[in-house]
N, C-alpha and C positions, 0 to 999 in steps of 0.2 A: 820718277822714283826708281831706285834700283830694286830689283827683285831680291827677296830674302831667300837665301839658300840654306837648307838644313844640311850642313857638312857631315854631321853624325849619321844621318840616315843614308847618305850616299857613300859612306866610308866602308872599308872592309871589316870594320869592327864587329865582333861577335859578342853577344851578351849571353852570359851563363847565369841564369836566374834559378836559384835553389827552390824558390816557390813553385816553379814549374813541376817539380818532382815531389812536392809535399803530398803525402798520401791522405786522401780524404777519409773521414770516419771519426767516430767518437773516441776520445781519449778519456780513460777513467783511471783515477788513482785509488787503489784499494788498500785500506788501512788494516794491517794485521792486528793492531791493538784492540780492535772491536771484539775479537775472540779471546782476549786475554783477561784473566781475573783482575779487576780494577785497572785494566790497561797495561799491566806490567808482568803478571805471573802467568806462565803457560802451564796448565795442568793438562796433560796429554788426553785423558779420557774426555774431559769437558771440551777441549779444543776440537777433537775429532767429531764429537756429537754436534757441536755448533756448525762445523763445516758440512756435515750430512744434512742438516736442516736448513742451510742457506739456499736461497733461490739463485742458482748460477745462471739461469737462462737470461737474466737481466744484462749479462755481459756479451750477449750474442753479437758477433761481428764488431766488437770493440777492441781497441788497443788498450791493454791494461798494464799499469805500473804498480807493482806491489811495494809497499813501504810500511814502516811502523812509526806512527806519529809520537810515540812515547820513547822514553829512554830504556825500554825493556831490552834485555838481551834475549833475542829470539834465536833458537837453534836453527841451523840451516835446513834441517828436514821439514820445518814448519812451512816455510815459503815454498819449498818443493812440493809438499803435500797440497797446499792451496792451488798450486799450478796444475796439479793433476785434475782438480775439479774444473779449472778454467779452460783447459785444452780443448774440450769438445765445443766450446762456445766462442772464446776470444780469438781474434786474428793473430795476436801475439801477446806474450807476457814477458815483462822485464822486471828485474829487481831494481827498485829505485824510485825516483820521482818522475814527474811528467817530462822534465828536460832530458832525463836519462832515456826515457822512452823515445823522444824525438831523435836523440843521438843514435839509438839502436836502429830506428827506421831508416835514417840516412845512411848508416853504415851498411845496411843491407841493399839499398837502392843504388848508391853512387858507383860501386864497382861494376854494376851491370850495364852502365850507359856506354854508348859509342862516342868516344871522344875524337875520333878521326876527323870529324867535321871541323874541328878547331885547329887542324894541322897547319902550321906556319901562318896563323892568323893572329892579329891582336884581339885579345879577349878582355871583356870587363866582367869581373865576378860581381854581379849586382848585389848591392847592399840595400839597406832600408826596406826590409821586408815587412809585410803586413801580417804575415803568419809567423808563428813562433819557431823560426829557424834558429837552431842553436849555433853558437859560435864554432863549436866543434865540427859542424857540417861544412863550414867554410874551409877549415883546416883540411878536412878530407877531400873537398872539391879541388883545392889547389894542387894537392898531391896527384890527383887524377889528370888535371888539366896541364900541368907544367911540362910533362914529356912531349906534348903536342903543340902547345901554343907558341907563337913567336914572342908574344909579350902578354903579361897579365896585369890588369889594373883592378882596383877595388873601388866600388861606389857607383856613381852615375856618370854618364858620358860627359856631363858638364863640369864635374868636379871629381874626377877619378884620381886615386892615389896609385902611383906605379909600384908594383910589387916584384915583378920579374921581367927580365928581358933575356932572351936566348942569345948566347954568345955566337958571333959570326964565325 
């Protein structure tokens, strides 16, 4: 019998896996409509009083996405005011949904990485993540990788889709 050789493991191929940079921690979506009258009307005095009485410690060390689940027109100052209460507790606050939060996290992390290890190497931008990696993170990642990599593919080594090849 011939020995089976794993050519992928012995190749110069580098895998860039966005899951490796996924920050751990609790993600929370905080709905501003809970402090609106009938979920749609913001009365400043009532809103401010509700915020003062809210237990903000429950967001300790959490990533928080602020949103409004109703069709209410919420003035910009309202979400900014809520953020002032969250700042002492939350790791980060963004306006939007949980996907917007993930995009913001990757936007902060990806520019800080050292991409020189991918210099003139074929790279696979690993797909099929188990964690909620937003598609935007892949767009950000390829922009960081492309100046360094010899080539970039997307997916898995067994079924990668070519995306980029550096001109000779």
